[in-house]
C-alpha positions in Angstrom: 48.7 21.4 57.8 47.3 24.9 57.9 49.0 26.0 55.6 48.1 23.1 53.2 44.6 23.4 53.8 44.9 27.6 53.2 46.5 27.1 49.8 44.1 24.0 49.4 40.9 26.5 50.0 43.2 29.4 47.5 42.9 27.0 45.0 39.3 25.9 45.2 38.5 29.7 45.0 40.5 30.4 42.1 39.1 27.6 40.0 35.4 28.9 41.1 36.3 32.6 40.2 37.5 31.0 37.0 34.6 28.8 36.2 32.5 32.0 37.0 34.4 34.5 34.5 33.7 31.5 31.5 30.4 31.3 32.6 30.0 35.2 32.2 32.3 35.7 29.3 30.0 32.6 27.1 26.6 32.8 28.4 26.6 36.4 29.9 25.0 37.7 33.7 21.9 36.2 33.5 23.5 32.3 32.8 25.7 32.7 35.8 23.1 34.5 37.8 20.9 31.0 37.9 23.6 28.8 38.3 24.9 30.2 41.4 21.5 29.7 42.4 21.5 26.4 41.4 24.2 26.1 43.9 22.1 27.4 46.4 18.7 27.6 46.8 16.6 27.6 43.7 17.3 24.9 40.6 14.9 24.7 37.7 14.2 23.0 34.0 12.2 24.0 31.4 9.9 21.0 30.0 9.4 20.9 26.6 6.8 19.1 24.4 6.6 17.1 21.0 2.9 16.2 20.2 3.2 13.1 17.8 0.0 13.7 16.1 1.9 16.7 14.2 3.7 16.2 11.2 7.0 15.1 11.7 9.8 16.9 9.6 12.3 14.9 7.3 15.9 16.3 8.5 19.1 14.9 7.1 22.2 14.7 8.2 25.0 16.8 7.0 27.4 13.6 6.5 26.6 10.2 5.9 25.9 8.3 8.7 24.2 4.7 10.0 21.5 4.8 12.1 20.6 1.8 14.3 19.8 0.8 17.9 22.4 0.5 20.6 22.6 -3.2 21.8 23.9 -4.7 24.5 26.6 -6.2 23.2 28.0 -2.7 21.8 28.0 -1.0 25.7 32.2 -1.1 25.5 31.5 1.3 22.0 29.7 3.3 23.8 31.4 3.9 26.8 34.5 4.7 24.2 32.2 7.1 22.5 30.7 8.8 26.1 33.9 9.2 28.3 33.0 8.7 31.8 29.7 6.3 31.0 29.0 4.2 34.0 28.7 0.9 32.2 26.3 -0.6 34.6 24.0 1.9 34.5 23.8 2.2 30.6 23.3 -1.7 31.0 20.2 -1.0 33.8 18.8 1.6 31.1 19.0 -1.5 27.9 17.2 -4.1 31.1 14.3 -1.4 31.6 13.5 -1.1 27.8 15.2 2.0 27.2 15.5 2.5 23.7 19.1 4.6 22.6 19.4 5.7 18.5 23.0 5.9 17.5 24.7 7.3 14.8 27.7 6.0 13.0 29.7 7.8 10.3 32.8 5.4 8.6 31.5 2.8 11.6 32.3 4.7 14.5 29.7 5.7 17.0 29.1 9.3 16.7 25.8 10.6 17.9 23.2 8.8 20.4 19.5 10.2 21.6 17.5 7.9 24.6 14.4 7.6 24.9 11.9 6.0 27.7 8.4 5.3 28.8 9.5 3.9 32.2 9.4 6.9 35.3 12.3 9.4 35.3 14.6 10.4 37.7 15.9 14.0 37.4 19.0 14.1 39.1 19.7 17.5 39.1 16.2 18.2 41.1 16.2 15.4 43.1 13.0 13.9 42.0 10.9 11.8 40.2 9.2 13.0 37.0 6.0 10.5 36.4 4.8 10.2 32.8 1.5 9.2 31.8 1.0 6.1 30.1 1.2 7.9 26.4 4.0 9.6 27.3 7.8 9.2 26.0 11.1 11.0 27.7 13.7 12.1 25.5 17.0 12.4 27.5 21.1 12.4 26.5 21.2 13.5 23.4 24.4 13.7 22.9 26.8 14.4 19.6 31.1 13.9 19.2 32.1 17.3 19.3 33.4 17.1 15.3 30.0 16.2 14.1 28.3 18.8 16.2 26.1 21.1 13.6 26.0 18.3 11.4 22.1 17.5 11.7 23.0 14.5 13.4 20.9 14.8 16.7 18.0 16.0 14.3 17.9 13.0 12.5 17.9 11.4 15.4 15.2 12.7 16.9 13.1 12.0 13.9 13.7 8.7 14.2 12.4 8.2 18.0 9.4 10.1 16.6 8.8 8.1 13.8 9.4 5.0 15.8 7.1 6.3 19.0 4.1 7.8 16.7 3.9 4.8 14.9 3.7 2.4 18.5 0.7 5.3 19.7 2.0 7.1 22.0 1.1 11.0 22.4 3.6 12.9 22.8 7.7 13.3 23.3 8.6 15.5 26.6 11.8 16.3 28.1 13.8 18.9 30.3 16.5 21.2 29.4 18.2 24.2 31.2 16.5 27.3 30.0 20.1 28.7 29.3 21.1 25.6 27.3 20.2 27.7 23.9 22.0 25.3 21.9 19.8 22.4 23.1 16.9 24.4 22.7 17.9 25.2 19.6 18.2 21.4 18.6 15.1 20.6 20.0 13.0 23.0 17.8 14.2 22.1 15.0 12.0 18.2 15.7 9.6 20.6 17.1 9.9 20.7 20.5 8.7 23.7 22.3 8.4 24.4 26.3 5.4 23.8 28.2 6.4 24.4 31.6 8.7 24.6 34.4 9.9 22.0 37.1 12.4 22.8 39.9 12.7 23.7 43.7 13.1 26.4 46.2 15.2 25.1 49.1 16.4 27.2 52.5 18.0 25.2 55.0 16.8 21.8 55.4 13.9 22.6 53.7 13.0 22.3 50.3 9.6 22.7 48.0 9.3 21.4 44.8 7.4 23.0 42.2 5.7 21.9 38.8 4.2 24.8 36.1 2.5 23.7 33.3 1.3 26.4 30.8 3.1 29.6 30.9 6.6 28.5 31.5 8.6 32.0 32.8 12.7 31.3 33.4 
């Protein structure tokens, strides 16, 4: 029994070191440092905003797509598109009238972008993020790996921006890991820019949440 436990611990250590090596190679020492902190005492997310009164640039996908809203009858299709999707959670999001714009290429779902005007729960930080009455939270944008770099997400972003601007909302907001440069580049194409930082510091059982608006140090 002791031998089996020791082998298991060695396997976990190898997997941890392999993951750390991958992060270091692909994202650099800064990203590795914050990932290690995130597993222990410190987590943070960058707050980004997109004022809806600013002009919305028209973006065109580089492949032919059809854009529509995800319907409850299409949850099974969405699950095939997003492996590991919790069907009950998607059902709950749609029941709460969260809006999911999807793109299809040759009839197949290849990208999706969610938005909500409800209060938001940030799992990564274990806290609620409250929206003002005229704000919209954009979340869980995703494109199939074979279609990344084809301007699908900026195209869906523009669709969301037009919809909520016409509905009278003031701004779209979202969150991102500061190390997620790809996500920030996609957001920048749609006019998103950093406006703050939200996170927590944890020491033993004590956890202090913070939200800084203005300068956004990382």
